[in-house]
N, C-alpha and C positions, 0 to 999 in steps of 0.2 A: 586460706595458710595465710597465716602470722608470723612476724617475726618478733620474737621478745625478746628484747635487749635489756639485760641485765648488768650494765657494766656500770651504771649510775644508779642501782637499786639499795636504796637505805634498808631493806630486810633482806638483801644478799650482798652482805660483804666482801671485797675483792677476798680471795682465797677459797672462797666457801663454792664448791663447784659441786655439781648434780653427777654423782655417779652413776646415773643410770641411764648412761648414753652405752649407742653399741659401739661395735669396733669402728664404724666409720664419722662416728659424731663425735663433737666433742672436744675439738682438736685446741684446745686452751683456748680458743676468741672471744670467751662468757655469751656467744649469739647461741641460741637455741631456735628452732625450728617448732611451732606449740602448731597443733589444725584445732579449729571448732568448725564445730556444727551450727548453725545459728537459725531457726526457723519458727518466723511469726506469719501466723496465723490473723488474717482479718477478718474482720466481720463482712459477712457478704450480705447484700441485700434479699428480701426474699425475691422468688423468682414471680412476675406480672403484679408485684404492687402496686405499678400504676406513682401518676406523680401523687407525693403527700406532700401539700401548703407546709411549709415552715411555722411553729408555734409562736401566736401571736400572744401577748401580753394580755390579760382582763383588765380593763379597765372597771373602773369602779360603778357604780349606777349615778347618771347625770353627768359624768364626767365627757371632756369635749377632747378630742384630739387634733392637735394642729397638724396638716400635714403640706404647709403651703412653705416652699422653698425662696420667698419673699421675691422671686420676679414676678409673680401672679396675683389677684386679690383672691382669699383663703373665700369668698361668698359661693356659696352651692344654692343652685335655686332649687327650691322645693318641686314636687312634681304635682301636678297640673289636676287641679281638680276636678268638680262635675260644671262650675260656672263657668270655667274657660271654654270648656266645652260647649257650652248653651252660649257663650256666644261666637263661638268659630261657627256653629250651624247658624244661629242667627244672622250673621254677617254674610253665609253662601246665600240664605234664600232671600235677604233682601238684594243681595249682587242682580240674581237670575232675575228677578220682578224686575228690578232699574232699567238690566236691558231689554225687558221684553218691552216694558213701558215706553222705552227710546224708541225701538223697531215701531211701533204700534206709530208715532209719532213719523216715523220718515216715510213709512210706507201709508199714511193717510196723506203727508206732503208731495209725495211721489205719484199719488193718484195708483197705487195697488190692484188689481187685480181682485176684487174679495172674493169672487169664485176658486181662485189658486187655494189650495190645498195649506198650504204653509201660510201665506196670509189671512186664511180663516182661522185658521190654530193659532195663529198670535191676538187674530183679534178675540177668539173665544175666549182665551184664557186670560187674557189683560179687562175683558169688558166687566166679571165682578169685584175688581180693583178699582176699575174708574167711575162705577155705577154710585158707590156710597158720593162721591163729588160732583155728580151731575146736579144742575139745579141751583148751587151756590152762587151761581148769577145769571143775569137775565138771559143773557148767551154761553151758548157749550161750545159752539164752533164759528171759528172765521173762514167764508169761502171765499178767497181773492179773486176767483173767475179760473175760468179752465177745469174744473173742478176738482183743486187741490184743496183739502182741509188742512186746519190748521184748529188741532184736537184741544182746546183751553182745558176742557175737564182731564183729561190727559196729566196735563203741566200741573194743575190743583194736584191732579191725585198723585202724582210722583212728591211734590212737596208736601202731601200731609203724609204719605210712608215712611218720608225719610225724615219726616220729623217725630213721627211712632219709632221707628229705626233709633231715633238716637237717644230716647225717652228709654227706651226698654236696655239698650246699652248701658247708660247713665245708674240704672237701677239694681242690673247685672255687677257692675262692674262696683257699686258699693257696697252690695252685700260679700262681694271677695275680695276685699279689702283684709289684708292682713291686723289682723288684731291687740298681736303685741308692738306693732309701732305707734 
């Protein structure tokens, strides 16, 4: 319900009164009660519509969008290619070999029982990697006494495999360089 005051309305000058008032209405005060019904129907979203993302403007082909807010660098790292994973696998394999060769040296220095299954496993696994380096020098082992053995061939094998590993890593890094730079 609203009140319609026509005292200052230029469309209804003073003295022009509505004569459709009932017996109790319009006692000369120029104010009348007007009832209005206002119904606004709002559009409802469809039921079970789920999340609908906002529409993004389409960028022309070859254009780039800068989403940098100024607080961070705008560099986006490219996805990792197959050469990255090849370097990771090569590093893992060399690390395992280096640990086994170090264990071989320690077990020989500490005069470990070669009939033990763990000691025998370490010697059996590392022997194919040490064998190519045997005979490079006139002596392969140093035995200071008491049964302790310093395996020179294992040390040379470690250095040799390290050089091979570094060479392979350099080749893979060169092949994986960014060609746009």
